[in-house]
C-alpha positions in Angstrom: 0.0 0.0 0.0 1.3 3.5 -0.7 0.0 6.8 -0.5 -1.4 8.7 -3.8 1.4 11.8 -3.3 4.1 9.4 -3.2 3.3 7.4 -6.3 2.4 11.0 -8.3 6.3 11.8 -7.6 7.7 13.3 -10.8 4.2 13.1 -12.8 3.5 16.5 -14.7 0.2 17.5 -12.7 -2.0 20.4 -14.0 -4.9 20.0 -11.2 -6.0 17.9 -8.1 -9.3 17.5 -6.6 -9.4 15.5 -3.4 -6.9 14.4 -1.3 -3.5 13.1 -2.2 -3.1 11.2 1.0 -5.4 8.5 0.0 -4.0 5.1 0.1 -3.4 3.2 -3.1 -3.1 -1.1 -3.1 -3.5 -1.3 -7.1 -2.6 0.8 -10.2 -4.6 -0.1 -13.2 -5.9 1.4 -16.7 -8.7 -1.4 -17.4 -11.6 -0.6 -15.6 -12.5 -4.4 -15.8 -9.5 -5.3 -13.4 -10.2 -2.5 -10.6 -10.4 -3.6 -7.2 -11.3 -1.8 -4.1 -8.3 1.0 -3.1 -7.3 1.2 -6.9 -5.7 4.1 -8.8 -7.5 4.0 -12.2 -5.6 5.9 -14.8 -7.7 6.8 -17.9 -5.5 6.2 -21.0 -6.5 7.3 -24.4 -5.7 4.1 -26.6 -5.9 3.7 -30.5 -9.0 1.6 -30.0 -10.6 2.8 -26.6 -10.5 6.0 -24.5 -10.1 5.4 -20.9 -12.3 8.3 -19.8 -15.1 6.6 -20.9 -14.9 4.1 -18.1 -13.9 6.4 -15.3 -17.6 6.1 -13.9 -17.1 2.2 -14.0 -13.7 2.1 -12.6 -15.0 4.3 -9.4 -18.1 2.1 -9.0 -15.8 -0.8 -8.7 -13.8 0.4 -6.0 -11.3 3.1 -7.4 -10.7 5.7 -4.8 -8.2 7.8 -7.2 -8.2 8.7 -10.8 -5.6 10.0 -13.1 -6.8 11.7 -16.4 -6.4 14.2 -18.8 -10.0 15.4 -18.6 -11.9 15.6 -15.4 -15.4 14.1 -15.6 -18.4 16.1 -15.3 -19.5 14.0 -12.3 -17.0 13.5 -9.5 -17.9 11.1 -6.6 -17.2 12.4 -3.3 -14.4 11.0 -1.5 -12.7 10.0 -4.6 -9.2 12.0 -5.5 -9.1 13.2 -9.2 -5.8 14.3 -11.0 -5.5 16.0 -14.3 -2.3 15.6 -16.3 -1.2 16.4 -19.9 -0.5 12.8 -20.9 -2.2 9.9 -19.1 0.2 7.4 -20.8 3.2 9.0 -19.5 1.9 9.5 -16.0 0.8 5.7 -16.0 4.4 4.9 -16.7 5.9 7.0 -14.0 3.2 6.0 -11.5 4.1 2.2 -12.2 7.6 2.9 -11.6 6.8 4.6 -8.3 4.4 1.9 -7.2 6.8 -0.8 -7.6 9.8 1.1 -6.1 11.7 1.5 -9.4 12.9 -2.1 -9.9 14.7 -1.2 -12.9 17.3 0.6 -11.0 17.9 -2.4 -8.7 19.2 -4.7 -11.7 20.9 -4.2 -14.9 18.4 -3.5 -17.5 19.4 -3.7 -21.3 17.0 -2.7 -24.4 17.1 -3.9 -27.9 15.5 -2.0 -30.7 15.3 -2.4 -34.0 13.1 -3.6 -37.0 15.0 -7.2 -37.2 17.1 -9.1 -34.9 15.5 -7.9 -31.5 14.3 -11.4 -30.5 17.6 -13.1 -31.6 19.9 -10.7 -29.8 17.8 -10.4 -26.3 17.3 -14.1 -26.0 21.1 -14.6 -26.9 22.0 -12.2 -24.4 19.6 -13.8 -21.7 21.4 -17.4 -22.7 24.7 -16.2 -22.8 24.9 -14.5 -19.4 23.1 -17.5 -17.8 26.2 -19.4 -19.2 28.4 -17.1 -17.7 26.7 -17.9 -14.5 24.7 -14.9 -13.8 20.8 -15.1 -12.9 18.9 -13.3 -15.6 15.5 -12.1 -16.8 14.2 -11.8 -20.5 11.4 -10.0 -22.0 11.1 -10.6 -25.4 8.3 -11.2 -28.2 8.3 -14.9 -27.7 8.4 -15.3 -23.8 9.5 -13.5 -20.6 11.8 -15.3 -18.4 12.5 -14.8 -14.6 15.5 -17.5 -14.1 14.2 -20.3 -15.3 10.5 -19.6 -14.8 8.9 -19.1 -18.4 5.7 -16.7 -19.1 4.1 -16.4 -22.2 4.4 -13.1 -24.0 1.5 -11.1 -25.5 3.3 -8.0 -26.6 6.8 -7.3 -27.7 7.0 -4.9 -24.6 4.4 -5.3 -22.0 2.4 -2.2 -20.5 3.7 -0.2 -18.0 2.4 -1.6 -15.0 3.2 -5.1 -16.1 6.4 -4.3 -16.9 7.2 -2.7 -13.8 6.0 -5.5 -11.9 7.9 -8.4 -13.7 11.0 -6.2 -13.0 10.0 -6.0 -9.4 9.5 -9.8 -9.2 12.8 -10.3 -10.9 14.5 -8.0 -7.9 12.7 -10.5 -5.6 14.2 -13.4 -7.5 17.5 -11.6 -7.1 17.8 -11.3 -11.0 20.9 -9.0 -11.9 20.5 -8.7 -15.6 17.2 -8.2 -17.7 17.4 -8.2 -21.5 14.3 -6.8 -23.1 13.0 -6.1 -26.4 12.0 -2.4 -27.0 9.4 -1.9 -29.7 8.5 1.4 -31.5 5.3 1.0 -30.3 6.4 0.8 -26.6 8.1 4.1 -27.1 5.5 6.0 -28.5 3.0 4.7 -26.0 5.0 5.8 -23.3 5.6 2.1 -21.9 9.2 2.4 -21.0 9.2 5.7 -19.6 10.5 5.8 -16.1 12.8 2.8 -16.5 16.2 2.8 -16.1 18.6 1.2 -18.6 22.1 0.6 -18.4 22.4 0.2 -22.1 20.4 0.4 -25.5 21.2 -1.6 -28.6 20.1 -0.6 -32.1 20.2 -3.8 -34.6 18.9 -2.1 -37.8 15.8 -0.4 -39.3 13.8 -1.2 -42.6 10.2 -0.4 -43.7 7.7 -1.8 -41.2 4.8 -0.6 -38.9 4.0 2.0 -41.2 0.3 1.3 -40.7 1.0 2.6 -37.2 3.3 5.1 -37.5 2.5 6.5 -40.9 5.7 7.5 -42.3 9.3 6.0 -42.3 10.6 9.0 -40.8 8.0 8.8 -38.0 9.2 5.4 -37.3 12.7 6.3 -37.1 12.1 9.1 -34.6 10.2 6.5 -32.5 13.3 4.2 -32.2 15.6 7.3 -31.6 13.6 8.4 -28.9 14.6 5.4 -26.8 18.4 6.4 -27.4 17.4 10.2 -26.5 16.0 9.0 -23.2 19.0 7.0 -22.2 21.2 8.5 -19.3 24.9 9.4 -19.3 25.7 6.4 -17.3 24.5 4.0 -20.1 26.2 3.0 -23.2 24.2 3.1 -26.8 25.5 0.5 -29.0 24.5 0.4 -33.0 25.0 -1.3 -35.9 27.4 0.5 -38.0 26.0 -1.5 -41.1 22.9 0.3 -41.0 22.7 3.6 -42.7 20.7 5.2 -40.0 22.8 4.2 -37.0 24.4 7.5 -36.4 21.1 8.9 -36.7 19.8 7.1 -33.5 22.5 8.2 -31.2 23.1 12.0 -32.6 21.3 13.3 -29.6 22.1 10.6 -26.8 23.8 11.3 -23.6 24.8 7.7 -23.3 28.5 6.6 -24.3 28.2 5.6 -28.3 29.7 2.4 -29.2 29.4 0.6 -32.6 29.5 -3.1 -34.2 29.7 -4.1 -37.8 30.5 -7.0 -40.3 30.8 -4.8 -43.1 32.1 -1.3 -41.9 34.8 0.0 -39.5 33.3 0.0 -35.9 34.4 -0.4 -32.2 33.6 -4.3 -32.6 34.1 -5.7 -35.8 33.5 -9.4 -37.0 34.4 -11.1 -40.3 32.6 -14.3 -41.9 35.5 -16.7 -42.3 33.0 -19.8 -43.3 29.2 -19.8 -43.6 27.6 -23.1 -43.8 24.4 -25.1 -42.7 26.3 -26.5 -40.1 27.2 -23.0 -38.8 29.2 -19.7 -38.8 33.2 -19.5 -38.3 33.7 -15.8 -37.4 36.4 -13.7 -36.5 35.5 -11.6 -33.5 37.8 -8.6 -32.7 40.5 -10.8 -34.1 39.4 -14.0 -32.2 38.3 -17.0 -34.0 35.0 -18.5 -32.8 32.6 -21.2 -34.2 28.9 -20.9 -33.8 25.7 -23.0 -34.3 24.1 -20.1 -36.1 23.7 -19.4 -39.8 24.1 -16.3 -42.1 25.6 -12.8 -42.3 22.6 -11.4 -40.5 23.2 -13.8 -37.4 26.9 -12.8 -37.6 25.6 -9.4 -36.9 23.4 -10.5 -34.1 26.2 -12.3 -32.5 28.6 -9.7 -32.7 25.7 -7.3 -30.9 25.7 -10.0 -28.1 29.5 -10.1 -28.0 29.9 -6.2 -27.8 27.0 -6.0 -24.7 28.7 -8.9 -22.5 32.0 -6.9 -23.0 30.6 -3.4 -22.3 28.8 -5.1 -19.2 32.3 -6.1 -18.2 32.8 -9.9 -19.0 36.3 -11.1 -20.3 36.0 -11.2 -24.1 37.3 -14.7 -24.2 34.7 -15.9 -21.6 32.2 -14.6 -24.0 33.3 -16.1 -27.0 33.6 -19.6 -25.5 30.1 -19.3 -24.1 28.8 -17.6 -27.4 30.1 -21.1 -29.6 27.6 -23.3 -27.6 24.4 -21.0 -28.0 21.7 -22.4 -30.4 19.2 -20.0 -32.3 15.9 -19.0 -30.6 13.0 -21.0 -31.7 11.6 -19.9 -34.9 14.7 -18.1 -36.0 16.3 -19.8 -39.0 15.5 -23.0 -37.2 16.4 -26.2 -39.4 13.9 -29.0 -39.4 15.3 -32.2 -41.2 13.3 -34.8 -43.2 13.6 -38.7 -43.8 13.8 -38.2 -47.5 17.1 -35.7 -47.6 14.8 -32.7 -47.4 15.5 -29.8 -45.2 13.0 -27.4 -43.7 13.8 -23.9 -42.3 11.5 -22.1 -40.1 11.8 -18.4 -39.7 9.7 -15.3 -38.1 11.0 -13.1 -41.2 7.8 -11.1 -41.7 9.5 -8.0 -43.3 11.1 -7.5 -46.6 14.3 -7.2 -45.2 14.3 -10.1 -43.2 13.1 -12.2 -45.8 15.9 -11.2 -47.9 18.3 -12.0 -45.4 17.3 -15.4 -44.7 16.9 -16.0 -48.6 20.4 -14.7 -49.3 21.9 -16.7 -46.6 20.2 -19.9 -48.1 21.2 -18.8 -51.6 25.0 -18.7 -50.3 25.1 -22.0 -48.5 23.0 -23.9 -51.3 25.1 -22.0 -54.0 22.0 -20.6 -56.0 18.3 -20.5 -55.6 16.9 -23.3 -57.7 16.9 -25.5 -54.6 14.6 -23.3 -52.4 11.3 -23.4 -52.2 9.5 -20.6 -50.3 6.4 -20.4 -48.5 5.3 -17.2 -47.5 2.4 -14.5 -46.8 1.6 -11.2 -45.2 -0.2 -10.4 -42.0 -3.6 -8.9 -42.3 -4.5 -5.4 -40.7 -0.8 -4.6 -41.2 1.3 -2.5 -43.2 -0.3 -3.2 -47.1 2.7 -1.7 -48.9 5.2 -4.6 -48.3 3.2 -7.2 -49.7 4.1 -7.0 -53.2 7.8 -6.4 -52.3 7.6 -9.6 -50.1 6.3 -11.6 -53.0 9.0 -10.2 -55.3 11.9 -11.1 -53.1 10.6 -14.4 -52.5 10.2 -15.1 -56.2 13.7 -13.3 -57.0 15.6 -15.5 -54.5 13.8 -18.8 -54.7 13.3 -21.5 -57.3 9.5 -21.9 -56.3 7.1 -20.2 -54.2 4.2 -20.8 -52.5 2.2 -17.6 -51.3 -0.3 -18.6 -48.4 -1.9 -17.0 -45.3 0.1 -15.7 -42.6 -2.3 -14.1 -39.8 -5.1 -12.6 -41.9 -6.6 -11.3 -38.9 -10.0 -9.4 -40.2 -8.8 -9.2 -43.9 -9.8 -11.9 -46.5 -6.8 -14.2 -47.2 -7.5 -14.1 -51.0 -7.4 -10.4 -50.9 -4.0 -10.2 -49.2 -2.6 -12.7 -51.7 -3.7 -11.0 -54.9 -2.0 -8.1 -53.3 1.1 -9.8 -52.9 0.6 -11.1 -56.7 0.9 -7.5 -58.1 4.4 -7.5 -57.1 5.3 -10.6 -59.4 6.4 -10.6 -63.3 4.8 -13.1 -65.8 7.8 -15.3 -65.4 7.6 -15.2 -61.7 4.0 -16.3 -61.5 4.8 -19.4 -63.8 6.7 -20.9 -60.9 4.3 -19.4 -58.1 1.6 -21.2 -56.6 -1.3 -19.6 -54.3 -3.0 -21.5 -51.6 -4.7 -19.8 -48.8 -4.8 -22.6 -46.5 -1.2 -22.6 -44.8 -1.1 -26.2 -43.9 -2.1 -27.4 -47.6 0.6 -24.8 -48.5 3.2 -26.4 -46.5 2.2 -29.8 -47.7 2.2 -28.9 -51.4 5.7 -27.0 -50.7 7.3 -30.5 -49.5 5.5 -32.3 -52.3 7.5 -30.1 -54.6 10.5 -30.8 -52.7 13.0 -33.6 -53.3 16.4 -34.6 -51.9 18.8 -31.5 -51.6 15.8 -29.2 -51.6 15.0 -26.5 -48.9 11.5 -25.4 -47.9 11.6 -22.1 -46.2 8.6 -21.4 -44.0 8.8 -17.6 -43.6 6.7 -15.3 -41.6 5.3 -16.9 -38.4 8.5 -18.3 -36.7 8.0 -19.0 -33.2 4.2 -18.4 -33.3 1.9 -21.5 -32.2 -1.3 -19.8 -33.5 -2.9 -18.2 -36.7 -5.3 -15.6 -36.4 -8.3 -15.9 -38.8 -11.1 -13.6 -38.7 -10.1 -12.4 -35.4 -10.0 -15.6 -33.8 -6.6 -17.5 -33.0 -6.4 -21.0 -33.6 -3.5 -23.5 -32.8 -1.0 -23.3 -35.6 2.6 -24.3 -35.4 5.0 -24.0 -38.3 7.5 -26.4 -37.1 5.2 -29.2 -35.8 3.2 -28.8 -39.0 6.4 -29.2 -41.1 7.7 -31.9 -39.2 4.8 -33.9 -39.5 4.5 -33.0 -43.3 8.1 -34.3 -44.0 7.3 -37.4 -42.2 4.2 -38.3 -44.1 5.5 -37.1 -47.5 9.0 -38.7 -47.1 8.2 -42.3 -45.6 
């Protein structure tokens, strides 16, 4: 239990009606979750405005309300606090309510279009291998030591985030590695957290359905680094043209990593095969189980973070060599007939291109690659024809299929993808809206020495169709199909 005046510390306040000595036992922004002695924060969301539920929250037992606009009817005995930005206030309040857990461990944020999950997960696994008790907050899962909690968002809401970090502190976690999405920055979810470091992997066109323009998307990512304190480090990928922009206004210590350009930390690919990568990292040889230049970049970022956090470089490289890729990130699935499957989360043009370029390199050409790919519904439509074009240019054959169509007509999405294909491309492209059947079709087209790439869903264990999530796991379906068709 805390007093309202204490959890309002550093919140920008415009007006207070009632007492700030009110005792608060819960901070909530969903009126359905309100319990007695709760503080309800009325946040304006993209779909719902919390101000419409103030009366409901008060009726359910809320004793204080934080809002941007005071309600016309105010209940006696309830405190009302008007603020200019309720989302920002919620984040600061949550940090205060849970006693600033981010200050009691070493929190590292990873942002970028591609590679966030891989870098965060590999950092978690690496530091566990180095003997530390760690936390992970990612698209795939949240981990507190060995405890696993399913994730619903790339970055949780501010209340959940601080509560998770507080639990990590109670469990004596010393490092937490967390994906930071552009949405979370704009929606103030990470406001009030103290990071010891930030990592920028890369940025390509994505989430334009939310941000509107690429410039706004860059601005959202950059704001994370703008907010880092002088005591933190800001590590950026010097192979990305926007890396300098990300850190131009940061107070943090700037550091860089690169595979192709000059940087503070460099890696050179000595050998790239389906069995893994042989790298030279800052002049030291290391053999890893991960594949492709994009993974060389991810591994280098992980190495650089560990060194910046104080680990010995040779200890880091030794542990790095034992790491396996996260689930659904260039995950190999071998079939009995010599057919090889690869499952990858690649759901942006750049990510798909990276995976296919890697397969082209290790297979010495595109003709042995059969790509199954789709695009999500209710998301950026501009990338649909681009994704299809990349798949056709870098694969021998393509099967266009559903990803997560959500509320859209699956065939409408696929028809938009087809507009990116030439007449020649269409001759070796199939369209099948049923993802399970599309996978069966691709495996049926494959023979010994062929690789079937399932792109777009990776670690996901569901498919969202017409607003309903149905169980669907690319890895499980591919394993089952390979067994059935190649007995």
